[in-house]
N, C-alpha and C positions, 0 to 999 in steps of 0.2 A: 776388503779395504774399507776404511771408515769414511763416511760421507762428511761434508762440512757440518751438517746438522748434528751428527753424532759427536764429532770432535768438540763442537760448541757446548753440547750437553755435558760431556765429560769435563770440560774446562770449568763450567759453572759448578758442577758437583765438587770438583777439587777445591775451588775457591770457597764454597760454603763449608766444606769439611775443615779447611784451614782456619776459617773464622771461628768455628765452634771449638777448635782446639787451642787457638791463640791465647785465650784467657787463662789457660793453665800453664803456659810456658814459663811464666815467672816462678810459679810454685815448683815446677819441675827443676828449674835451674837452682833455686834456693835449696830445695831438698837434696839435689845432687851434691852441692857443696858441703852441706851438713853431713851427709852420709859418707862423703869422701874422707873428711877429717876424723870421723868417729867410728869408722867401720870396725877396726880391731877391737875397740872398746865395746861396741854393740854386740859383737859375737860373743865376747866374754860374758856380757850380761845375759844373753840368751842361755848360755850353758849354765850360768849361775841360777837362772830362773828354773831350769829343769831340776837342778839339785834341790832348790828350795821347795818346789812342788812336791818332791818326794818326802821331805821333812814335814811339810804341811800335812800330807796325807797321814803320816804316822802320828802326828800330835793332835790332829783334829779329826777323829774318826766318825763324826756324825753330823754331816751337813744337813741343812734344813730340807724338808720334803713336804709336799702338800697332799700326797696321795696315800691311800691305805693299800697294803700294809706300809708302815712308815719306812722311808728309805734311810738306811744306816750303812755307813762304810766301816769296814773292819780292817785290821792290819794283817789278817791271815788270809792267804790265798794259796791255791794248789800250785805245787811246783812239780816239774818232771823229775824222774829219778836221778837225772844227771845234774840236778841243782839249778837248771835254768828255769825261766818262767815262760817258756814257749807253751802255747795253748794246744792241747791235743784235739784232733778232730776225728770224726768217724765218717763212714760212708753215708750214714743217715743224715748228718749235718749237710754234707754236700748235696744230697738229694733234696733237702728242704729248700735250699736257695734256688735250686733248679726249678722245683715246682712253683716257688714264689714268682720267679721270673716269667714262667709260662702263664700263670694265672693273671699277672699284670698285663701281659700281651693280649690274652683273650679278652680281658676287660676293656682294653683299648679298642678292640674291634667291635665289641658289643655296645659301646657307648658312642656310636657314630653320631647319634642325634645331638649329643652335647658338643662334639667337635663342630658339627654342622652349624649349630646356632651360635657357637662361640666365635666363628669367623665370618659372621654375617656382614660386618662392615667392609671387610676386605673383599668378600664376594660381591657386594654391591659395586665396589670400585671396578671390579673386573667384569661386571655384567656387560659392559660395552663390547667385550670381545665376541659375545654371542651375536650381538647386533651386527657387528662388522662381518662376521663369517656367514651369517644367514644367507645373504645374497652375494656372496663373494664370486668374482669371476677373474680370470687370468689378467685381463686388461687393467684391473684396479689393484693388482698385487702390491705395488709400491705404496699406494695410499693406505691400504688396509694394514700393511705391516708397520708403517710409520705410526698409525694410531694405536695399534696393538703395543708397540714399543712404549708409547706414551703411557698407556694404562699400566704396564708393568713397572715403569719408573715411579709412577704416583703411588703404587702399592709397596714401594721400597724393595724391589728386587735388586736394585743396585745397577749402575750403568754397565759394568763389565758383564754381569750375568745376562742382563737384558739384551745387550748386543749379541752375545753368544747364542742365545735362544733364537732371536729374530733372524740372524744370519743363517742359522741351521735350517730354519723353516723356509727361508728364501731359496736356499740351495736346493732343498727337496722339491719345492714347487717348480722351479725352473727345470729341474731334472725330470719332471713328470711323475714323481713319486706320490705327490699329494694333489688330488684332483677335485676335491670338494671341501667345503667349509668344515664339515664334520671330521674329515681326515686331518685337516690342519689343527683342529682343536685337540684331537687325540694325540697328534704328534707333539703339541705344546705340553700337554699333561705328561707325556712320556719323558720329554726332556727335563722337566722340572723334577719328576720322580727320580731320574737318574742322577741329577745333581745332589739330591738328598741322600740317596743310598750309596752313592759312589764313595764319599768321604766320611759320612756319618752313619754307618750301617749298624753300629752296636747301640741301639736305642734302649735296650733293656739294661737293668741295673747289674753291674758286675760285682757280686758280693763275696767272691772268693770261695774258700772251702772250709772255713772254721768260724765258730761263733765266739764272741759276737762280731758281726760285720760292723764296720764303722763308716758312717756317711757324714762328711763335713760340709756345711752350707756356708758359702761365702758370697760377697757382692758389695756393691756400693750402698750408701745410705738411701733408704726409701724405696728400694727395689721390691720389697716384699719377702725378705728372707725368713723372718719368724713365722709369718702366715703360711708360707710355702712349706716350712718344716712341719707345722701343725697339720696341714692337710695331707702331707706325705705320711706322717705318723698314723693318721686316721685310715688311710688307704692300706698301708702295710699291716696294721693291726687287724683290719677286717679280713685280711687274707691269712690270718693265723699266726702272725709274728708277734713275739714279746718284745715291746719297744721300751727303751730308756732314752729320755731326753737329757741333754746337757746344755745348761744356760751359759754358754760361753761368751755372750754379749755382756761384758762387765763394764762398759762405758756408758751406753745409752740409759737414761733415766727410765725406770719402770720396764726395762727390757725383760728382766727375769719375771716380773709380775705378768707380763703379756704371755710369756711362754708357759707360766703356771696355769693361766686360764686355758691355754690349749691342752695342757696335760689333763685338766679337769674334763674338758669337752671330749677328749679322745680316750680317757681312762688309762693314761700312761703314767709311769713314774718319772721323776725328774731329779736331777742333781743341780743345786744352785750354790753360789758362793756364800760362805758363812760370814764374810766381812766385806765392807766396801773396799774398792780399789784392789780387789783380788786379781791375780794374774789369770788371764784367760787360759793359758796353757795348763795352769794348775787345776782349774775346774774341769777341763776336758780330760786331763790325766786321771783325776779321781773318778770321773764318770765312766771311763773305759774300764778301770779296775773294778768298779762296782758291776759293770756289765759282765765281766768275766766271772766274778764270784756269784752273781745272782742268776746266772743261766739265761741271760737275755739273748735274743736273737740278733737284734740290731740296736746300735747306739747312734742316735741322731744328734750331731753337735752343731749348735748355733754359734755364730761368731758375730763380732761387731761389724757394722757397716763402715766402710772406709773408701776414700777416694783412691783410684788407681794411681794418682800422681803423688800420693804421700808415701814416700819410700820407707820411712820409719815404721808406719803402721803396717805396710805390706810385709816388712820383715817380721812383724809379730806373728803373721800367719805361718811363717816358716817355723817359728818356735812352737806354735800350736801343733803343727804337723809332726814335728820331731817328738813332742811330748807324747802324742798318741802312739807313735811308732815305738817308743821305748817300752810301752806296756804290751802292745801286740805288734811284733815285727811285720812289716808290710802294710800296716794300717796307716791312714784311712783307705778303705777299699774304693770309695768314691769321694771325689771333691766336686761338688755340684755348685756352679755359679748361677745365681739368680739374676736375670736381666729383665729390665722393664720394657715390655714390648712397645709401649707408647713412644719410646725414644727412637725407634726405628734403627737406621744405620749408625746412629751415634753410639750404639752399644758395642760396636766393633773395637774401638780402642780400649774400652774397659775390659772386654774379654781377652784381648791380646795381652794386656799387661798382667792380669791375674794369671793367665796361663803361663807366662814367662816366669813368674815368681813361684807359684806352688804347683803348677801342672794340673790344669782343669781336666777332669775326665768326662764331664757332661754338663749340659745346660738345662736350666728351668726358665722358660720364657713366660712371664706373667702379664696380666692385664691385656691380653690379646683380644678379649671380647669387647674392649672399649676402644680399639684401635683399628684403623683401616690399613695398617702397615704390616700385614701378615707376611708379606714377601720377605721381610727381614729374616725370617726363619731360614729361608734358602740361602740368603747372603751370608749369614753367620756360619752355617755348615760348610758352604763351599769355600769360603775364604780361610777359615780357621781349622777345618777338618775335625771339629769337636761335635759329637752327636748331641742332638736335643733329646733329653730323657723324658721331660714332662712339659706340658703347656697349661697355663692358667686361663680358663675360658669362662670364669664366673666367680662369684663371691661365696658360693656354698661350699660345704665340707667336701663334697664329691667333685668339685669343679677343677681340681688339679688332675689333668688327664695324662696317662701314659702316651707318649708321642708315637703315632703310627703314620709313617710317610704317605701311605696310600690313602688313608682316611683324610689326611691333611690336604692332599692334592684334590681329592674329590670334593672336599668342603669349600675350597676357594674357587674351583672352576666348574661347579655343578650348574 
């Protein structure tokens, strides 16, 4: 049963959440009216765009590339004997992606020090828990648990999760199952780990069974999509994968130039738009075709940043997804949303809207090294049921780390 204090905290949290979302209600209403009157026309435009991208591919066979050997698109590609364009796979290809996933998991466990240092600010916030539990006794249970609850809320674990954890600890203490401060801390870590693994257990990349695997990166403006894509390319290439980048951000000025810099740094090839105002779906379609013809293992598709409240731009993501699927049925294998860790629980409505539109398969949480809100990782997984695949814990090339729940729990509660 919730105490008055907990109810008050939940009410304050709901009010603050409403305040952060109120500013966008007008945009949502206006966008809803616009999309209501033009929905049939917009879907026709999407279908027309797909057709134009195919014509563009046939008439413009050589988009610009900055790497050697030069990247050139051709109109010829292998077809199956039945006349379809389904890509054939072999047991060797399946084994490659299995080995790649295993290597990334092993790397996550070996780079514990990076995870540990990356969550230093969150760990400092939660250090009060050790002080509370050091001299814990049964008579002070309520005071200690209230202060523990406060520490979890400050670290953005969210009110619902915080109350769930604290009530579980209180029940176990009163039942005599937890008799010391160390046992309470172990139970706390166990509860958090269960929240992470219960709904978001598939933290490794799901790359399917045929090459090339396609990963599409999405998110709002300023979250770090292009940087995350570059770091992901670096990590995958170091594990032996042949990577092709696709500059699908055709709106932001210098977005392609930024990705080309990352292609230079990582030694990857890249497909960019030949002309201004090119359709993102056309660029991604060309890149995936090039990936099939060139024997690439993985195609990493960048996309433009967009607010989750702008429905016309969100529909463009649907067009991009369909364009990729026309080239390789079932693609993209992964749609990873990049979320800025410094925003804390405000990332939840973003993730919810993107998931409703395109179906997010995994999350990349960035800038967590500069934030004391590491508890938002637990909140996102528990509320949305979407696994965290990678976390950004620094600015270096190797600082995009595969997410390992156990390493994360140890890093914030050590």
